[in-house]
C-alpha positions in Angstrom: 58.3 -53.1 -89.6 60.3 -56.3 -89.4 60.8 -55.8 -85.7 57.0 -55.3 -85.2 56.3 -58.4 -87.3 59.0 -60.4 -85.4 57.4 -59.3 -82.1 53.9 -60.5 -83.0 55.3 -63.8 -84.3 57.2 -64.4 -81.1 54.0 -63.4 -79.1 52.0 -65.8 -81.1 54.5 -68.6 -80.6 54.7 -67.9 -76.8 51.0 -67.8 -76.4 50.6 -71.0 -78.3 53.2 -72.8 -76.2 51.7 -71.5 -72.9 48.3 -72.6 -74.1 49.7 -76.0 -75.0 51.4 -76.4 -71.6 48.1 -75.5 -69.9 46.2 -78.0 -72.0 48.7 -80.7 -71.5 48.7 -80.0 -67.7 44.9 -80.3 -67.7 45.0 -83.5 -69.8 47.7 -85.1 -67.6 45.8 -84.3 -64.4 44.4 -87.6 -63.1 40.6 -87.9 -62.7 39.9 -88.6 -59.0 39.6 -92.3 -58.5 36.3 -93.7 -57.3 36.1 -95.6 -54.0 35.9 -98.8 -55.9 39.1 -98.1 -57.8 41.0 -97.0 -54.7 40.0 -100.1 -52.9 40.8 -102.5 -55.8 44.1 -100.8 -56.5 45.1 -101.0 -52.8 44.2 -104.7 -52.5 46.0 -105.6 -55.7 49.1 -103.7 -54.7 49.1 -105.1 -51.1 49.3 -108.9 -51.4 46.6 -109.5 -53.9 45.4 -112.1 -51.5 42.6 -113.5 -53.6 45.1 -114.5 -56.3 47.9 -115.6 -54.0 47.0 -117.5 -50.8 43.3 -117.9 -51.1 41.9 -120.3 -50.1 43.7 -120.7 -46.8 42.7 -124.1 -45.5 43.8 -126.4 -42.8 42.7 -130.0 -42.3 41.3 -131.7 -39.2 44.3 -133.9 -38.7 46.6 -130.9 -38.3 44.2 -129.4 -35.8 44.1 -132.7 -33.9 47.9 -132.9 -33.7 48.1 -129.4 -32.3 45.3 -129.3 -29.7 47.9 -128.7 -27.0 49.9 -126.2 -29.0 49.3 -122.7 -27.5 50.2 -121.2 -30.9 47.1 -122.6 -32.5 43.8 -120.9 -31.7 40.4 -122.3 -32.8 37.4 -120.0 -33.2 34.1 -121.8 -33.6 31.4 -119.5 -35.2 28.5 -121.9 -35.0 25.4 -121.1 -33.0 26.1 -121.3 -29.3 23.5 -124.1 -28.9 25.3 -126.3 -31.5 28.7 -125.4 -30.1 27.7 -126.5 -26.6 26.6 -129.9 -27.9 30.1 -130.6 -29.0 33.2 -128.7 -30.1 36.9 -129.1 -30.6 38.7 -129.0 -27.3 40.0 -125.5 -26.7 37.8 -123.9 -29.4 36.3 -120.6 -28.5 32.7 -119.8 -29.5 32.5 -116.3 -31.1 29.7 -114.8 -33.1 30.7 -114.3 -36.7 29.5 -110.7 -36.7 31.8 -110.0 -33.7 35.0 -111.3 -35.3 36.7 -108.0 -36.2 36.0 -106.7 -32.7 37.3 -109.9 -31.2 40.6 -109.6 -33.3 41.0 -106.0 -32.5 40.1 -105.9 -28.8 40.1 -109.4 -27.3 43.2 -111.1 -28.5 46.6 -110.4 -30.0 46.4 -112.3 -33.3 50.1 -112.0 -34.0 50.7 -114.3 -30.9 49.4 -117.3 -32.8 50.9 -119.2 -35.7 47.5 -120.2 -36.9 44.0 -119.1 -36.1 41.4 -121.5 -37.5 37.8 -120.4 -38.1 35.4 -123.3 -37.8 31.8 -123.7 -38.9 29.5 -126.5 -40.0 30.7 -127.1 -43.5 33.7 -124.9 -44.0 31.7 -122.5 -46.3 30.7 -119.7 -43.9 34.1 -120.0 -42.2 35.8 -119.5 -45.6 33.7 -116.3 -46.1 34.7 -114.8 -42.8 38.3 -116.0 -43.0 38.6 -114.2 -46.3 37.4 -110.9 -44.8 39.9 -111.2 -42.0 42.7 -112.2 -44.4 41.9 -109.2 -46.6 42.2 -107.0 -43.6 45.7 -108.2 -43.0 45.4 -111.1 -40.6 47.5 -113.5 -42.6 47.5 -116.3 -40.0 43.8 -117.0 -40.4 42.7 -120.4 -41.8 39.5 -122.3 -42.5 38.9 -125.8 -41.2 38.3 -127.7 -44.5 34.9 -129.3 -44.6 34.1 -127.6 -41.2 33.0 -129.7 -38.3 31.8 -132.3 -40.8 35.4 -133.4 -41.1 35.7 -133.8 -37.3 33.1 -136.5 -36.7 30.2 -138.4 -38.3 27.6 -136.9 -36.1 28.5 -133.4 -37.4 28.7 -134.5 -41.0 25.4 -136.4 -41.2 23.2 -133.3 -41.4 25.7 -131.2 -43.4 28.0 -132.6 -46.0 26.6 -136.2 -46.0 23.1 -134.9 -46.4 23.9 -132.2 -49.0 26.3 -134.1 -51.3 24.3 -134.8 -54.4 24.5 -135.8 -58.0 21.0 -134.7 -58.9 22.0 -132.5 -61.8 25.0 -134.5 -63.1 23.0 -135.2 -66.3 22.2 -131.6 -66.9 25.7 -130.1 -67.1 27.2 -128.8 -70.4 30.6 -129.0 -71.9 30.3 -126.1 -74.3 32.4 -123.1 -73.1 30.6 -119.8 -72.7 32.3 -116.5 -73.7 33.3 -113.9 -71.2 31.3 -110.7 -71.7 32.7 -107.3 -72.5 33.9 -105.0 -69.7 31.3 -102.8 -68.2 30.7 -100.4 -65.3 31.8 -101.0 -61.8 29.8 -101.0 -58.5 29.5 -97.7 -56.7 30.9 -97.7 -53.1 29.7 -95.0 -50.8 31.5 -95.3 -47.5 32.3 -91.6 -47.6 36.0 -92.4 -47.1 38.8 -91.1 -49.3 41.6 -93.3 -48.0 41.9 -96.8 -49.3 42.6 -98.3 -45.8 39.6 -96.6 -44.4 37.4 -97.7 -47.3 38.7 -101.3 -46.7 37.9 -101.2 -43.0 34.4 -99.9 -43.6 33.6 -102.5 -46.3 35.1 -105.3 -44.1 32.8 -104.2 -41.2 29.9 -104.3 -43.5 30.9 -107.7 -44.8 31.3 -109.2 -41.3 27.9 -107.8 -40.3 26.1 -109.4 -43.2 24.5 -112.7 -42.3 26.1 -115.5 -44.3 22.8 -117.2 -45.2 22.1 -114.2 -47.4 24.8 -115.5 -49.8 23.6 -119.1 -50.0 22.2 -120.2 -53.3 21.2 -123.8 -53.8 21.9 -125.8 -57.0 18.3 -126.5 -57.6 17.5 -122.8 -57.8 20.3 -122.1 -60.3 19.4 -125.1 -62.5 15.7 -124.1 -62.5 16.4 -120.5 -63.3 19.9 -120.1 -64.8 18.9 -116.8 -66.6 18.4 -115.2 -63.3 22.0 -115.3 -62.5 25.5 -114.6 -63.8 27.2 -117.8 -63.0 31.0 -117.8 -62.4 32.7 -121.1 -62.7 35.8 -120.7 -60.6 37.6 -123.8 -62.1 40.5 -124.5 -64.2 40.0 -125.3 -67.9 40.1 -129.1 -67.6 37.4 -129.2 -64.9 35.3 -126.6 -66.6 35.4 -128.4 -70.0 34.6 -131.7 -68.3 31.1 -130.3 -67.3 29.7 -127.1 -65.9 26.4 -125.4 -65.1 24.7 -124.3 -68.3 25.6 -120.7 -69.1 28.4 -120.4 -66.6 31.5 -118.5 -67.5 34.9 -119.7 -66.5 37.3 -117.5 -64.5 40.8 -118.9 -64.0 41.7 -119.6 -60.3 44.6 -117.4 -59.0 44.4 -115.2 -62.1 40.9 -113.8 -62.2 39.2 -110.6 -61.0 42.1 -108.2 -61.7 40.9 -104.7 -62.5 42.9 -104.4 -65.7 41.9 -107.8 -67.0 38.5 -109.3 -66.2 37.1 -107.9 -63.0 34.8 -105.4 -64.8 33.3 -108.2 -67.0 31.2 -109.0 -63.9 27.8 -107.4 -64.1 27.0 -104.8 -61.4 23.2 -105.1 -61.8 22.7 -108.9 -61.7 23.1 -111.6 -59.1 26.5 -113.2 -59.5 26.8 -116.9 -58.3 30.3 -118.2 -57.7 30.8 -122.0 -58.1 33.8 -124.1 -57.2 34.1 -127.7 -56.2 33.2 -127.4 -52.6 31.6 -124.1 -51.9 34.6 -123.2 -49.7 37.0 -121.7 -52.3 34.1 -119.8 -53.9 33.2 -118.5 -50.4 36.5 -116.7 -50.4 35.7 -115.2 -53.8 32.2 -114.3 -52.6 33.6 -112.3 -49.7 36.1 -110.5 -51.9 33.5 -109.5 -54.5 31.0 -108.5 -51.8 33.5 -106.2 -50.3 33.9 -104.6 -53.7 30.2 -104.0 -54.0 29.0 -106.7 -56.3 25.7 -108.5 -55.7 27.1 -111.9 -55.2 26.2 -115.3 -53.8 27.9 -118.7 -53.2 26.7 -121.9 -54.7 26.1 -124.1 -51.7 28.4 -127.1 -51.6 29.8 -126.3 -55.0 29.9 -129.0 -57.6 29.6 -131.6 -54.8 26.0 -130.3 -54.4 25.0 -131.3 -57.9 27.6 -133.6 -59.5 29.4 -135.3 -56.7 29.5 -138.7 -58.6 31.4 -137.1 -61.4 34.0 -135.6 -59.0 34.4 -139.0 -57.3 34.9 -140.8 -60.6 37.6 -138.3 -61.6 39.5 -139.0 -58.4 42.3 -137.2 -56.6 42.5 -133.4 -57.2 38.8 -133.0 -58.0 37.8 -132.3 -54.4 35.0 -134.8 -54.1 33.5 -135.1 -50.6 33.5 -138.8 -49.6 33.2 -140.7 -46.3 37.0 -140.8 -46.2 36.9 -137.0 -45.4 35.1 -137.8 -42.1 37.2 -138.4 -39.0 36.2 -139.6 -35.6 38.1 -137.2 -33.4 37.1 -136.5 -29.7 34.8 -133.6 -28.9 34.4 -131.4 -25.8 31.0 -130.4 -24.3 32.0 -128.0 -21.5 32.1 -124.3 -22.7 35.5 -122.7 -22.2 36.2 -119.0 -21.6 37.6 -117.0 -24.5 41.2 -115.7 -24.1 41.1 -112.0 -23.4 37.4 -111.9 -22.7 36.1 -110.2 -19.6 
């Protein structure tokens, strides 16, 4: 009888252990990651560009000093009609939506020390530079202030015209709390490999017309409740004055999946604001590739409180006439290297 009892006891224990092992194995099996998770994890583990080197800017003086340097390539993404009226000598006119194809098929990017993307104000160039950087082209830069920094004739209808202090009296200093974490966007590329998802999202981002991201300060101040406003500023600048309702995200530390990325709403228009609209364009590109409904505040704080930035002085990125050079321009269209 004791043997029979011992047998059943051992059988019970064995069954319980096997059942436990099975349950533990099921519990430990990872739930398949979504495309969003795969993409974010890959980007964070491979350079985490948005929190390391972004924004990657170059100034007009460095370009001017390297006009004869074959290791410097300038790509001008302005409309061909504007390009032909005047461009930086040696600059190649390429449509923004063709940049990935141009990098893949027309040139050998690794042959250059620096490839500079040039636009009117530096904002759209920053967006497209971010996409290329995120793809791994780590020698891509944006011309700070765009062609507006090259000459007065370029600046007059861009930075000079759009620099404003119209809402300097309507900023607030009260900090706004970051919301709780929520759901993430759903990506549907159909890919299961992070690199393939990235390439698909980058192609989508390049194909998107940049003007779709532009949001003007007057629209935000008139209807702040329509947006989730990201103030991409350090604490000192944010506390000095920001758009009412805006939430601060720390430069170089924000938008990590484990920390604050999922505090961004997936069902509301996100507007990113910095000082110039250039750094925020980099963030806009990144968030757009992750599937967020995002826009860039045109000209940043310079578009609504330029006088405040000027008063604060160095380090506040105020656009002033001192940022405009008078460098020579070319007017004869040049052939792109590697083009047929």
